[in-house]
Legacy VTK file of the C-alpha trace (Angstrom):
# vtk DataFile Version 3.0
C-alpha trace
ASCII
DATASET POLYDATA
POINTS 117 float
88.234 107.975 112.944
86.147 104.893 112.563
87.324 102.590 109.751
84.166 103.050 107.687
84.314 106.856 107.929
87.995 106.888 106.964
87.310 104.623 103.965
84.459 106.903 102.852
86.755 109.936 103.085
89.325 108.094 100.943
86.677 107.207 98.337
85.455 110.809 98.191
88.995 112.174 97.839
89.826 109.665 95.113
86.596 110.405 93.221
87.256 114.139 93.476
90.874 113.875 92.321
90.345 111.379 89.498
87.063 112.868 88.285
85.580 109.346 88.158
82.821 107.652 90.111
84.122 104.809 92.277
82.448 101.555 93.259
84.892 100.514 95.969
88.235 101.256 97.587
90.911 98.834 98.686
91.916 99.246 102.329
95.571 98.188 102.461
95.671 98.026 106.272
92.668 95.696 106.472
93.642 93.827 103.304
90.149 94.062 101.828
87.911 95.998 99.469
85.408 98.342 101.084
82.161 98.561 99.135
81.754 102.328 99.020
80.526 104.089 95.900
81.439 107.750 95.562
80.801 110.425 92.998
81.784 114.085 93.133
80.250 116.553 90.690
81.785 119.977 91.263
81.525 120.214 95.051
78.459 117.969 95.329
79.198 114.591 96.948
77.006 111.517 96.690
78.444 108.408 98.319
77.007 105.166 99.664
78.643 102.706 102.057
77.172 99.302 101.135
78.935 97.515 103.994
77.195 99.770 106.539
74.047 100.653 104.530
74.377 104.416 104.770
74.792 107.547 102.663
77.418 110.270 102.849
76.238 113.439 101.122
76.686 117.184 101.010
78.722 119.868 99.342
82.460 120.072 99.965
83.672 120.870 102.488
80.540 120.149 104.571
79.337 116.529 104.468
76.990 114.408 106.555
77.637 110.731 107.322
74.264 109.087 107.944
75.852 105.943 109.401
77.339 107.749 112.393
74.803 110.591 112.340
77.458 113.310 112.352
79.006 115.918 110.096
82.506 115.834 108.691
84.471 118.259 106.602
86.633 117.395 103.605
88.429 120.428 102.212
90.116 120.124 98.807
93.280 122.208 98.970
94.469 121.496 95.415
97.226 119.299 94.082
95.664 116.167 95.560
95.816 117.525 99.118
92.825 117.439 101.454
92.244 118.255 105.091
89.242 117.721 107.281
87.583 117.134 110.593
85.522 114.186 111.822
82.848 115.477 114.215
81.974 111.943 115.368
85.420 111.194 116.778
86.477 114.830 117.196
89.691 114.559 115.206
91.526 116.152 112.309
92.876 114.316 109.281
94.996 115.041 106.221
94.853 113.163 102.933
97.099 113.108 99.901
95.839 111.579 96.662
98.366 110.530 94.053
97.010 108.789 90.971
94.765 106.008 92.224
96.101 105.949 95.811
95.075 107.911 98.872
97.137 108.258 102.047
95.292 109.516 105.120
96.942 110.681 108.326
94.392 110.308 111.117
95.327 112.539 114.071
92.895 110.654 116.321
94.693 107.344 115.751
98.115 108.908 115.143
98.659 106.681 112.085
98.713 106.635 108.299
96.184 104.599 106.315
96.441 103.780 102.597
93.622 103.164 100.130
93.502 102.649 96.381
90.994 102.176 93.583
LINES 1 118
117 0 1 2 3 4 5 6 7 8 9 10 11 12 13 14 15 16 17 18 19 20 21 22 23 24 25 26 27 28 29 30 31 32 33 34 35 36 37 38 39 40 41 42 43 44 45 46 47 48 49 50 51 52 53 54 55 56 57 58 59 60 61 62 63 64 65 66 67 68 69 70 71 72 73 74 75 76 77 78 79 80 81 82 83 84 85 86 87 88 89 90 91 92 93 94 95 96 97 98 99 100 101 102 103 104 105 106 107 108 109 110 111 112 113 114 115 116
């Protein structure tokens, strides 16, 4: 997955799990905050990536990332677990949210990526 798409997925998962709107996420691998706001109301997602000037919207699990012009799925499985598919890169991912941290395994990159609020 592209870094900005992965960070948006983390923000959406964190907003869903915590029940709070987020203004940014910290990308531990890059050592920087990513300016992505995300709110989830029921299954309705409204997110905006300020670093890339694009929206990510839809109803879980089906979302659309306007920055890459492709769909992605984010399925909430309960207990802070999520799975999904990035149609831009053609890869699966899993995410676990615990408290204010999200850990994503990106099958396309074959690595784990950690984010926090």
